[in-house]
VMD Tcl script that builds the backbone (N, CA, C; Angstrom):
set m [mol new atoms 261]
animate dup $m
set s [atomselect $m all]
$s set {name element resname resid chain x y z} {
  {N N UNK 1 A 26.825 2.945 20.943}
  {CA C UNK 1 A 26.304 4.491 20.241}
  {C C UNK 1 A 27.844 5.118 20.710}
  {N N UNK 2 A 27.873 5.279 19.012}
  {CA C UNK 2 A 28.720 6.801 18.873}
  {C C UNK 2 A 29.136 7.273 19.931}
  {N N UNK 3 A 29.933 8.615 20.489}
  {CA C UNK 3 A 29.891 9.701 20.705}
  {C C UNK 3 A 30.447 10.378 19.969}
  {N N UNK 4 A 30.791 9.891 19.172}
  {CA C UNK 4 A 30.768 10.694 17.535}
  {C C UNK 4 A 29.782 12.088 17.150}
  {N N UNK 5 A 29.649 12.977 16.842}
  {CA C UNK 5 A 28.601 13.782 16.513}
  {C C UNK 5 A 28.211 13.729 14.938}
  {N N UNK 6 A 26.309 12.935 14.515}
  {CA C UNK 6 A 26.971 13.033 12.922}
  {C C UNK 6 A 25.934 14.171 12.473}
  {N N UNK 7 A 26.880 15.349 11.875}
  {CA C UNK 7 A 26.411 16.659 11.146}
  {C C UNK 7 A 25.362 16.349 9.986}
  {N N UNK 8 A 25.985 15.135 9.443}
  {CA C UNK 8 A 24.714 14.744 8.327}
  {C C UNK 8 A 23.339 14.427 7.771}
  {N N UNK 9 A 23.014 14.354 9.465}
  {CA C UNK 9 A 21.587 13.870 10.505}
  {C C UNK 9 A 21.488 15.315 10.350}
  {N N UNK 10 A 20.225 15.647 9.623}
  {CA C UNK 10 A 19.418 16.771 9.385}
  {C C UNK 10 A 18.231 16.696 9.994}
  {N N UNK 11 A 17.010 18.069 9.388}
  {CA C UNK 11 A 15.248 17.248 9.351}
  {C C UNK 11 A 15.550 17.494 7.981}
  {N N UNK 12 A 16.491 18.038 7.037}
  {CA C UNK 12 A 16.138 17.866 6.017}
  {C C UNK 12 A 16.681 16.582 5.460}
  {N N UNK 13 A 17.295 15.892 5.706}
  {CA C UNK 13 A 17.723 15.068 5.545}
  {C C UNK 13 A 16.545 13.545 6.069}
  {N N UNK 14 A 16.229 14.050 7.295}
  {CA C UNK 14 A 15.376 12.913 7.753}
  {C C UNK 14 A 13.652 12.843 6.903}
  {N N UNK 15 A 13.594 14.098 6.242}
  {CA C UNK 15 A 11.989 14.428 5.596}
  {C C UNK 15 A 12.652 13.376 3.788}
  {N N UNK 16 A 13.111 13.630 3.652}
  {CA C UNK 16 A 14.061 13.479 2.120}
  {C C UNK 16 A 14.277 11.634 2.175}
  {N N UNK 17 A 14.612 11.163 3.041}
  {CA C UNK 17 A 15.034 9.855 3.495}
  {C C UNK 17 A 13.941 9.341 3.568}
  {N N UNK 18 A 12.727 9.935 4.295}
  {CA C UNK 18 A 11.381 9.415 4.768}
  {C C UNK 18 A 10.158 9.547 3.694}
  {N N UNK 19 A 10.151 9.776 2.796}
  {CA C UNK 19 A 10.000 10.318 1.779}
  {C C UNK 19 A 10.369 9.422 0.890}
  {N N UNK 20 A 12.186 8.876 0.931}
  {CA C UNK 20 A 12.326 8.109 -0.575}
  {C C UNK 20 A 11.843 6.605 -0.367}
  {N N UNK 21 A 12.280 6.556 1.328}
  {CA C UNK 21 A 11.229 4.772 2.157}
  {C C UNK 21 A 9.800 4.630 1.542}
  {N N UNK 22 A 8.671 6.005 1.693}
  {CA C UNK 22 A 7.714 5.819 1.539}
  {C C UNK 22 A 7.120 5.758 0.138}
  {N N UNK 23 A 7.673 6.294 -1.036}
  {CA C UNK 23 A 7.843 6.077 -2.343}
  {C C UNK 23 A 7.736 4.156 -2.606}
  {N N UNK 24 A 9.482 4.184 -2.391}
  {CA C UNK 24 A 9.703 3.351 -2.531}
  {C C UNK 24 A 8.856 1.870 -1.908}
  {N N UNK 25 A 8.008 1.861 -0.626}
  {CA C UNK 25 A 7.086 0.986 -0.132}
  {C C UNK 25 A 5.799 1.692 -0.634}
  {N N UNK 26 A 5.439 2.217 -1.117}
  {CA C UNK 26 A 3.901 2.345 -2.290}
  {C C UNK 26 A 4.709 1.731 -4.018}
  {N N UNK 27 A 5.692 2.074 -3.975}
  {CA C UNK 27 A 5.581 0.997 -5.172}
  {C C UNK 27 A 4.752 0.022 -5.138}
  {N N UNK 28 A 5.712 -0.519 -3.731}
  {CA C UNK 28 A 5.633 -2.209 -3.674}
  {C C UNK 28 A 4.433 -2.520 -3.953}
  {N N UNK 29 A 3.921 -1.746 -3.125}
  {CA C UNK 29 A 2.451 -1.825 -2.674}
  {C C UNK 29 A 1.683 -1.715 -4.010}
  {N N UNK 30 A 2.257 -1.120 -4.680}
  {CA C UNK 30 A 0.569 -0.741 -5.416}
  {C C UNK 30 A 1.276 -2.288 -7.049}
  {N N UNK 31 A 2.098 -2.225 -6.814}
  {CA C UNK 31 A 2.838 -3.284 -7.529}
  {C C UNK 31 A 2.282 -4.335 -7.760}
  {N N UNK 32 A 2.366 -5.020 -6.178}
  {CA C UNK 32 A 1.555 -6.212 -5.398}
  {C C UNK 32 A -0.047 -6.114 -5.983}
  {N N UNK 33 A -0.383 -5.282 -5.796}
  {CA C UNK 33 A -1.959 -5.379 -6.319}
  {C C UNK 33 A -2.696 -5.412 -7.768}
  {N N UNK 34 A -1.586 -4.545 -8.567}
  {CA C UNK 34 A -1.401 -4.790 -9.827}
  {C C UNK 34 A -1.285 -6.475 -10.332}
  {N N UNK 35 A -0.136 -7.039 -9.662}
  {CA C UNK 35 A -0.291 -8.802 -10.473}
  {C C UNK 35 A -1.277 -9.180 -9.678}
  {N N UNK 36 A -2.126 -8.768 -8.319}
  {CA C UNK 36 A -2.792 -9.844 -8.018}
  {C C UNK 36 A -4.037 -9.660 -8.845}
  {N N UNK 37 A -4.391 -8.278 -9.230}
  {CA C UNK 37 A -5.707 -8.095 -10.203}
  {C C UNK 37 A -5.538 -8.607 -11.142}
  {N N UNK 38 A -4.514 -8.699 -12.420}
  {CA C UNK 38 A -3.714 -9.721 -13.263}
  {C C UNK 38 A -4.457 -10.900 -13.476}
  {N N UNK 39 A -4.141 -11.866 -11.654}
  {CA C UNK 39 A -3.966 -12.814 -11.603}
  {C C UNK 39 A -5.565 -13.071 -11.411}
  {N N UNK 40 A -6.437 -11.960 -10.984}
  {CA C UNK 40 A -7.961 -12.803 -10.889}
  {C C UNK 40 A -8.623 -12.082 -12.374}
  {N N UNK 41 A -8.173 -11.659 -12.978}
  {CA C UNK 41 A -8.595 -11.390 -14.542}
  {C C UNK 41 A -8.264 -12.636 -15.180}
  {N N UNK 42 A -7.307 -13.288 -14.971}
  {CA C UNK 42 A -7.188 -14.862 -15.870}
  {C C UNK 42 A -7.918 -15.521 -15.496}
  {N N UNK 43 A -8.446 -15.520 -14.130}
  {CA C UNK 43 A -9.166 -16.687 -13.522}
  {C C UNK 43 A -10.724 -15.779 -13.633}
  {N N UNK 44 A -11.118 -15.211 -14.679}
  {CA C UNK 44 A -11.900 -14.533 -15.205}
  {C C UNK 44 A -12.973 -14.448 -14.108}
  {N N UNK 45 A -12.562 -13.114 -13.042}
  {CA C UNK 45 A -13.090 -12.501 -12.134}
  {C C UNK 45 A -13.314 -11.467 -12.254}
  {N N UNK 46 A -14.219 -11.018 -11.221}
  {CA C UNK 46 A -13.952 -9.891 -11.812}
  {C C UNK 46 A -14.008 -8.060 -10.379}
  {N N UNK 47 A -13.074 -9.068 -9.228}
  {CA C UNK 47 A -12.665 -8.479 -7.589}
  {C C UNK 47 A -11.548 -9.382 -7.443}
  {N N UNK 48 A -10.840 -8.388 -6.312}
  {CA C UNK 48 A -9.954 -9.476 -5.572}
  {C C UNK 48 A -9.709 -8.205 -4.297}
  {N N UNK 49 A -9.275 -9.519 -3.305}
  {CA C UNK 49 A -8.791 -8.458 -2.341}
  {C C UNK 49 A -7.957 -8.526 -1.734}
  {N N UNK 50 A -7.449 -8.253 -0.530}
  {CA C UNK 50 A -5.986 -7.952 -0.136}
  {C C UNK 50 A -6.620 -8.819 1.966}
  {N N UNK 51 A -5.212 -8.753 1.786}
  {CA C UNK 51 A -5.426 -9.331 3.093}
  {C C UNK 51 A -4.835 -8.498 4.263}
  {N N UNK 52 A -4.862 -7.411 4.041}
  {CA C UNK 52 A -4.429 -5.815 5.158}
  {C C UNK 52 A -5.046 -4.811 4.338}
  {N N UNK 53 A -5.157 -3.749 5.173}
  {CA C UNK 53 A -5.525 -2.817 4.324}
  {C C UNK 53 A -4.114 -1.384 3.763}
  {N N UNK 54 A -4.595 -1.438 2.445}
  {CA C UNK 54 A -3.815 -0.425 1.929}
  {C C UNK 54 A -3.891 0.609 2.826}
  {N N UNK 55 A -2.508 1.263 2.006}
  {CA C UNK 55 A -1.939 2.808 2.675}
  {C C UNK 55 A -2.985 3.280 1.414}
  {N N UNK 56 A -3.166 4.454 1.767}
  {CA C UNK 56 A -3.917 5.298 1.264}
  {C C UNK 56 A -3.365 6.168 -0.558}
  {N N UNK 57 A -2.142 5.774 -0.427}
  {CA C UNK 57 A -2.036 6.901 -1.707}
  {C C UNK 57 A -2.200 5.790 -2.834}
  {N N UNK 58 A -1.695 4.325 -2.171}
  {CA C UNK 58 A -2.401 2.755 -2.880}
  {C C UNK 58 A -3.274 2.931 -3.289}
  {N N UNK 59 A -4.652 3.895 -2.464}
  {CA C UNK 59 A -5.892 3.884 -2.655}
  {C C UNK 59 A -5.792 4.445 -4.347}
  {N N UNK 60 A -5.559 5.696 -3.424}
  {CA C UNK 60 A -5.789 6.690 -4.776}
  {C C UNK 60 A -4.743 6.517 -5.726}
  {N N UNK 61 A -3.588 6.008 -6.121}
  {CA C UNK 61 A -3.525 5.626 -7.554}
  {C C UNK 61 A -4.554 4.711 -8.120}
  {N N UNK 62 A -4.960 3.328 -6.787}
  {CA C UNK 62 A -6.359 2.659 -8.062}
  {C C UNK 62 A -7.168 3.372 -8.166}
  {N N UNK 63 A -7.487 3.760 -7.706}
  {CA C UNK 63 A -8.610 4.901 -8.132}
  {C C UNK 63 A -8.709 5.179 -9.632}
  {N N UNK 64 A -7.335 6.369 -9.726}
  {CA C UNK 64 A -6.873 6.929 -10.373}
  {C C UNK 64 A -7.048 6.463 -11.392}
  {N N UNK 65 A -6.885 4.941 -11.839}
  {CA C UNK 65 A -6.718 3.522 -12.250}
  {C C UNK 65 A -8.421 3.263 -13.217}
  {N N UNK 66 A -9.079 3.547 -12.331}
  {CA C UNK 66 A -10.166 3.173 -12.812}
  {C C UNK 66 A -11.279 2.306 -11.557}
  {N N UNK 67 A -10.375 1.567 -11.119}
  {CA C UNK 67 A -10.977 0.237 -9.420}
  {C C UNK 67 A -11.319 1.070 -8.882}
  {N N UNK 68 A -12.572 0.450 -8.274}
  {CA C UNK 68 A -13.163 0.624 -6.816}
  {C C UNK 68 A -12.581 0.194 -5.669}
  {N N UNK 69 A -12.590 0.575 -4.842}
  {CA C UNK 69 A -11.819 0.012 -3.926}
  {C C UNK 69 A -12.218 -0.068 -2.733}
  {N N UNK 70 A -12.620 -0.668 -1.642}
  {CA C UNK 70 A -13.209 -1.214 -0.525}
  {C C UNK 70 A -13.326 -1.422 0.082}
  {N N UNK 71 A -13.501 -0.960 1.785}
  {CA C UNK 71 A -12.813 -1.390 2.696}
  {C C UNK 71 A -13.977 -1.880 3.423}
  {N N UNK 72 A -13.016 -3.324 4.191}
  {CA C UNK 72 A -13.823 -4.211 4.996}
  {C C UNK 72 A -13.231 -4.582 6.711}
  {N N UNK 73 A -14.348 -3.746 7.309}
  {CA C UNK 73 A -13.672 -4.279 8.864}
  {C C UNK 73 A -13.594 -5.723 9.245}
  {N N UNK 74 A -13.635 -5.533 10.173}
  {CA C UNK 74 A -13.550 -7.698 10.185}
  {C C UNK 74 A -15.112 -7.495 11.212}
  {N N UNK 75 A -15.631 -8.746 10.908}
  {CA C UNK 75 A -17.152 -9.173 11.870}
  {C C UNK 75 A -16.285 -9.156 12.939}
  {N N UNK 76 A -15.802 -9.242 13.385}
  {CA C UNK 76 A -15.483 -9.461 15.221}
  {C C UNK 76 A -13.961 -9.274 15.267}
  {N N UNK 77 A -13.808 -9.249 15.844}
  {CA C UNK 77 A -12.206 -8.922 16.633}
  {C C UNK 77 A -10.819 -9.939 15.963}
  {N N UNK 78 A -11.863 -11.691 15.383}
  {CA C UNK 78 A -10.629 -12.864 15.498}
  {C C UNK 78 A -10.440 -12.311 13.673}
  {N N UNK 79 A -11.290 -11.441 13.372}
  {CA C UNK 79 A -11.250 -10.926 11.639}
  {C C UNK 79 A -10.904 -9.748 11.171}
  {N N UNK 80 A -9.366 -9.844 10.462}
  {CA C UNK 80 A -8.436 -8.551 10.581}
  {C C UNK 80 A -9.670 -7.604 9.487}
  {N N UNK 81 A -9.181 -6.925 9.720}
  {CA C UNK 81 A -10.117 -5.437 7.983}
  {C C UNK 81 A -9.027 -6.253 6.994}
  {N N UNK 82 A -9.377 -5.739 5.769}
  {CA C UNK 82 A -9.052 -5.819 4.557}
  {C C UNK 82 A -9.573 -5.219 3.378}
  {N N UNK 83 A -9.020 -5.425 1.989}
  {CA C UNK 83 A -9.320 -4.044 1.341}
  {C C UNK 83 A -10.262 -5.371 0.014}
  {N N UNK 84 A -10.588 -5.015 -0.797}
  {CA C UNK 84 A -11.624 -4.777 -1.719}
  {C C UNK 84 A -11.391 -4.116 -2.979}
  {N N UNK 85 A -10.704 -4.829 -4.062}
  {CA C UNK 85 A -10.782 -3.988 -5.703}
  {C C UNK 85 A -11.764 -4.767 -6.600}
  {N N UNK 86 A -12.846 -4.327 -7.328}
  {CA C UNK 86 A -13.710 -4.245 -8.270}
  {C C UNK 86 A -13.408 -3.606 -9.386}
  {N N UNK 87 A -13.863 -3.504 -10.866}
  {CA C UNK 87 A -13.479 -3.474 -12.151}
  {C C UNK 87 A -14.738 -3.576 -12.779}
}
mol reanalyze $m
mol bondsrecalc $m
mol representation Tube
mol addrep $m
C-alpha cells in the first residue's frame, strides 16, 4: 500500500465507477440471456432456463421485452435456485 494520498478517489468517482461496472455486467447478462433464448427458439422450444439467478435489472429488461421470467428455488439445499424464461 502506498503512503501517497489519492485525491482522485471521491464518493462521486466511486458511485460513477460502480454504476459503469454494473451497467456493463447487466449488458453482458442480458446478451447472454438473449443468446440463450435465440438458441432455444432454433430448437423449437418455448422456454429456457439459466443455471443461476438473474439480476433484477436483467429481469426487468426481459419482462419489458414481453418475456415471462419465473424464479425457481431448489427442492433442497443441494439444488441451486434458478430462473426460467418463457414466451
